[in-house]
N, C-alpha and C positions, 0 to 999 in steps of 0.2 A: 421258442428259444433258438437263437441263431447257432448254437453249438450242437444241437441235436440233428440227427439225420431225419429224413422224412419218415422212415419206418418207426424210429424211436418216438418222434413227436406224436404220431397217430396212436401208437401202442400205449404210451403212457396216458394219453387222453382216454383211450378205451378202458384202461384199468380204473380210471377215476369215474367214468360215467356208466359203464355197463354193470349190471347187478352181480353180486357175488355168486349167484346161482349158476352163472356161466363159468365153465372151466377155462383154464389158461389157453388150451388149444382152440377152444371155440372163439375166444376173444382174438387170438392171433389170426384165425381164419377170417373173422369179420374185418379185421384190419387190412389183411392182404386183399380181400375182395373189394373193400372200399377204395383202397389206393389204385387198384386196377381200373375200377369204374371211373376214376378221375384221370386216367391216362398217365399215371405217375410211376408205372412199374420200372421204367428205365432210371429213375432218380431215387429209388427206394433207399439206397445206402449213401446218398449224397447229403452232406450237411446243408442245412437251410441257409446259413451264411448271413452276413450283415455288412457293417462298415469295415470291420477289420479284415475279413477274408471273404472271397467271393463264394457263393453257393449256387442255389437254384435261382431261376429267373423270377421276376415279379409275378408273371402269370402263374407259374408253378406254385409260388407262395400262396396265391389266392385259392388255388385248388387244394392245397394242404389245409387251409382254413375251412374250406367246405367239407373236406374229409372229416375233420374233427367234429363238425357240427352235425353231420348226417349219420354218425356212428350209431346213435341211439334211435334213429328214425323218429325224430320229434314230430309232434302234431302240428307245430307252427314253426316256420323257419323264415328268418329275415335275411335277405341277400342284398348287399350293397354293391352294385356294379360287379357282379361275379365274372363277367367276361372281359373286363379291362385287362389289357396286356396279352390277350390271347388272339391268335389269328382266327379267321372266319371258320375254318374247319374245326379247330379246338373248341371255339365258342359253341358251335352247334352240338358237338358230341357231349360236352359238359352239360349244357342246358337240357339236351334230350335225355341224358341219363338221370339228371335230377328230376325231371318231370315224370319219367318212368317210375322212379322211386315214389314220387308223390302219389301217383295213381295207384301203385301197388299197395302202399302202406297207409293211404288215406291222409297224406300230409297236405297242409295249406302253406303255400309259399308266396311271400310278398317280396318282390324284387324291384330294385331300381336298376334300369338297364342303360348302358352307354352305347349309343350308336349301333343297335342290333342289326344284323343282316336280315333280309326278308325271310330266310329260313328260320332263324331264331325267333323273329317276331311272330311267325305263324304258330309257334309252340304255345303261346300264351292264351289262356282262356278268357281273361278279362284285362281291360286296359283302363288306366286312370291317367288323364292328362291334366296337369295343373299349370296355372300361370299366375304368378304373384299370389299364391295361396288360394286362388279361386278355381273351382272345378270347371274345366272346359268340357270334359267328357269322362264318364265312368260307367262302363257297361261291357258287354261282350266285345272282344277284340274284332270279331268277324263283321260286326255292324258299324265299325268306325268309319270305314270308307263311304258307306251309304250316308251316314250322318253328315260328313263333311261335304259330300256332293250335294245333298239337299239344301245346304246353306250357301252354296255357290263356291265351294272350294274342292272340286273333285281332284283325285290323285291322277296326275298324268301317267300315261302308259310308260312302261319300262322304268318307272321310278320306285324306289323302296318306299312303301307306305309310311314307315316310321320316320324317315327323313322328311317326307312331305308334311306330316302332322307337326313335327317340331319346327320346321321352317315357317309354317303358317302361324304358330302361336308364339314365336320368338320376337320380343319387342326390342332386343338389344340393337338391332340393325333396322330401325324403322325407315331409314332412307330407301331401303330396298322395297319396291312396291310389289305387293302380292296381287296377282291377277287371277280372278275367278272367271267363271264362264259368262258373267255379266259384263257389259261394256264399261262399267264404272270400276275404277281401280281403288283398292283399299289398302291402308297400312295395316301392320300387324295388330296394333291396338284396336283398330276398327273391326278386324276379323275376330279378335278375341271377344269383343263385346257382342258381336252377332252370335257367335257360337255359345257363349255363356247363357244368353237370353233364350236361345233356341233349346239348349239342353234342359233348362228349367221347365219348359213347357212340353218336353218330349215324353213319349211313352216309355222310353228306356229309363228315364229318371223315376217315373211312377212305378215301374217294375222293381227297380232297386229299392225304393222306399217300402214297397210291399214285402220284399224278401227280408229287409232289415227288421220290419215290424214282426214278421213271422218268426225270425230267429230270436228276437228279444223275448217272445212268449214261450220259447222252448226251454226245457230244464236240462241241466247237465252239470257234471262236476267241473270245478275250475281246473284249468291246466296249470300245473306248477312245475317249475324247473328246479329239481333237486337231484343231487347225486344219489345214485342207487348203491354206491359202494359204502361199506361201513367206515366208521371214523378211523379204525385201526388201519384199514387198507389205504385210506386217503393219506394218513401220516407216512406209511411205508413207501408208497409210490412217489409222493412228493419229495421225500427225503432222498430217494434214489435219483430222481430226475434232477433235483437241485445239486446233489453231490457231483453228478456227471457234468453239469453246467459249470460249476465252480472249478472243477478239475481241468476242464478244457479251455475255459476263458482265461487267457493270460493276464488280463487286467484286473481280475477279481482278487487273486492272492499271490500268484507267482511273481508278478512284477513288484508287488509290495515286499515280498520276501527278499528279492534281490536288492532293493533299495535299503531295507532294514539291515541286511548283512553288510552293505557298504558303509552305512552310517555307524554301525557298531564297530566295524573295523577302524573307522576314523576315531571313534571315542577311545577304543582300546590303545591305539598308537599314540594319541595325544596325551592320555592319562596313564601311560604304560607303567606298571609296577609303582603304584602310587605311594606305597610305604605307610609308615605310622607316625610321621612327624606332626607337629601341631598344625602346620599349614595343610596337611592332608584332610583335616576336618572340613574345611571349606570346599576342597576339591572333591571329596566324596559326596558332599551335598549337591554339588553342581552336576556330577555324573548321574546321580540318582534322579535328580529333577529332570534332566534331559530325557532320560529313559521313560520316566512316568508321564511326562507332559508331551514331548514332541514326537516320540515314537507312536504313542496312542493318537496324537493329533493327526498323524499322517494316514490313519485308517479311513479318513474321508476320501482317500484316493480311489477306493472301491465303490464310491457312491454312484457313479454313472451306471455301473453294471447292476447295482441293486435297483436303481430306478427302472431299468428295463424289466427286471423281475416283477416290480410292482405293477407295471403296465399289463403284463400277462396275468398277474393275480387279479387285477380289477376286472378284466374281461372274463376270465374263467369264473370268478366269484359271481359276477352278475348273471352268468349263464347257469349258475347253480352247480358247478362241478365239485366244489368242496367248501368246507367251512373255514372261517378266518383262523380259528384255533389250530386247525390242522396245518395251515400255511405257516403260522408262527412257530409251531413245534418243529416242523420239518426244516425250516430255515435255520433254526438254532442247532439242530442235530447235524445237518450237513456242513455247516460252517465250523463246528467245534473242532474236528480234526485238522482242518486247514489253519485255523487260528492257533492251535497248539504247535503246529510246525513253525508258523511265523513267529511264535513267542519263544520257543526253546532254542532254536539255532542261533538267532542274533543275540539272545540273552547270554548264551554260553560264550560267545565270542567276546562280548563286552565284559562279562563278569570275570573271566580268567585272565584276559589281557590287562585289565586295570589292576587286578590283584585285590579284589574285595575279600571280605572275611572268608577264610577257608572253611571247608566242611560241605559235604554233599547236601546235608539237610538245609543249610543256608541257601545254597543255589536252588534247590527244589522250591523253597518258599519264594525266592526271588522270581523264578519263572512263573509260579502260580499267581503272584500279584500282577505280573505283566499280562498273563493270560486273562485274568478277570477284568483288567482294564480294557483289553481288546474287545472282550465280549460286551462290556459296558458301552463302548463307543459304537459298536455295531448296533446295539439296541437303541442308542440315541439317534443314530442316523436313520433307523427304521421309523422312529417317531417323526423325524423331520420329513422323510419321504412320504409319509401318510398325510402330511399337512401341506407341504410346499409342492406346487405343480410340476416344476421341471428341475433337472439336475444342477443347472448353473445357480439358480436361486437356492437350491438345497445345500450346495457346497458352501456358499457364502453364509447361509444361516447356521449350518453346523459348525463352520470355522468360528463364527462370532460367539456362539454358545460356549465352545471349548476354550476360546481365548479368555472369556470372562471367568470361567472356572479356574483356569491356570493362574490368572492374575490374583484371584482371591484365595489361593491354596495355602498361603502362609510362607512362601519362600521369598518373593520379591519384596514383600512387606511382612514382617513377622506378625504372628497372630495377635499379640498384645497391642501392636501398633495399628492394626486395621481399624478404620472408622466403624463404630458400632452399627449405625444405621446402614442397612443394605449390605455392606461388605462383610461385616462380622456376623450380623444376623439379618438374613438367613444364608447369604451366598457361601460363606466359609464352611458352614455345616452341611450344605446340600451338594457342594462340589465334590465329586468322587476323588479328585486329586488330593484332597486333604487326607483321606483314608489310605490312598495308595502311597503317598509320601510317608505317612506315619508308619505304615507297614514296612516299606523299604528301609527307613531310617532305623527303626527298632531292630530289624533283622541284621543291619550292618553294624550299628554302633554298640549295642548291648554286648558286653563281653570283651570289648577292646579298651585299652588304656593309651593315653597320648601324653607326651611331655608337656608340662605347663610352662609357658614362657612369660606369664604375667607375674609381675613383681609382688611379693608378699603372699603368694598363694602356695598351695601344695606342689610337690615336685611333679606329680602326675595328675591327670584328670581322667575320670572314668567315662565310658560311653553313656551311662545313665545321666551323668551330670551334663554332658554335652547336649543330650536330647532335651533335658529340662531347662537348662540355662541358656545354651547357645541357640538352639532351634525352637525353644518355647513350645515343645510338643506335649501332648497328653500322655503321661507315662503311667497312669493309674490302672491301665488294663493291658492285656497281652497283645502281641502283634497278630495273633490268630483271630482276635475280635475284629481288628481292622479288615482282615481278609474275609471274615464272615459277613461284615457289612457290605463289602464290595460285591460278593456273590448275591447278597440280598437285593442290592440295587440292580444287579443284572436281571433278576426275576421281576423286580418292580418296573423296569423300563419296558420289558416285554409285555407285561400286563397293561401298561399305559398304552402301548401300541394297539393292543387288542381292543381296549376301551375306545380309543379314538376312532378306529376303523368302524367298530360297531355303531358308535354314536353318529359318525358322518353318514352312514348308510340310512339312518333314520332322519337326520336333520336336513341333509341336502334336498330330498324330495319336498320337504316342508318349505324350505327357502325358495326353491324353484316355483312352488305353487303360489307363494306370496308375490314373487317378482313377476310372474306371468299372469297374475289376476287382471282381468280386463278393467279399464277405468270405468268409473260410474258415469252414466250418461246424464248430463245436466241439460234440462230443457229451459231455454230462456225465451220469455214472451215479451215482445216489444210492441208498444202501441202508443197512440196519441193520448196524453192525459186529458181528462175532462176539465180540470182546473189546475193552475200552477200550485206547486207546494208553497207552504207558508215560508215567507222570507225569500222566495225565489223570484227573480225578475223574468218576465216573459221574453 
């Protein structure tokens, strides 16, 4: 997370991964030691940083990632170009420390390395060279030079061995001729072909196959990556970390609060002291619709920040740091106070400037409906983020879903006038704006009376009559039922997010397996027919 310091990022990860049997002081000691091992002691209290504000360098970020993964001293560790962005001295010290840990704790490390120095290259026990998916060499790193020399490609003196091997098997620049010790020059493709054939017949390959067969016959427990922290600890730690991230990230809620306050100030001045005339019926409806529809619609503004959280969640989830349920609960708990602030302050500005129905109980209910609507949109965008791969497509998808709900909520076209297929059934009944509007309107109109300007009617019209005849709303149940439905939908949306994530974890590997299934080999035999087929001319 870009808003956390190096110390915070590693410490929160330690709390999630290390067992509860370790005390807080022991976990902090492990964190401090791991950070020092990666040479990050000078940047401990510096924020990681991102696009909005500058933090640590790219190389330091890689080292923070390594810190997070070696906290538990795992049995198996994958490192993807761990030295990229580091100078030669830092690369050597980082890799040397990782290898010391591997030997001390019995770790197996598989690393792809980018342009290693000769000192870093000498640290590796085994080397695998691939070209277009074919194994050029796999065996002890110390025997690689001998293998290349035997096949006519010795490493020149004073040249980095890793550079020589990569130049020899790189086909991207085949116009460059590779010269071995023989008088005949060879291209990279020719060199690769020679090396692959030689490796298949070599003693090194036979030894590798013997060791693989030996390991297959051995017995042992499967290595599983699961968090050693309890579910309660996961929820508490994730809630603290997420709360700090939301508090420090200006784009998550603070910018939204400023925009909401500005919009509600505009609403308040435009509809200032709306009064109780017959024309105020339409004006009140417009104010309430704008608040229920467009203020909640703008919640998609925090979607990019949430997408970044989802990226971190997917990586940590795949590494077994915590459960999906813990992430869902912590996100809801950490966002709740921020959403309450975003709901109450703008709501108070709009409510009292417009002059809606007096009474603290009416305002509290008004703020509760806005708060529930905010929670609902947050849950909806969580579902979108779990399905759509990037934030631009997510914003478009979320905006489209909300626009469809607003359109079918019963304001732009009254409920009785909505076409029954699709719009009335089911969209009108599943759009949360229907229940938000009904709650707002019941809270506002019930108890008020307005002068009736229609000829032949009563002198006044009650709020109940306005709801039933003017807005065509369902008045057979209380406004609290509408509020309860909204909070029920909040829970439903979170459960849907949980189900989608759980299902995708099971379905995606199955889909990949089907897509990556090798094609069936078809053998076609062609030969001269002994006699022409019936009806066929020779």
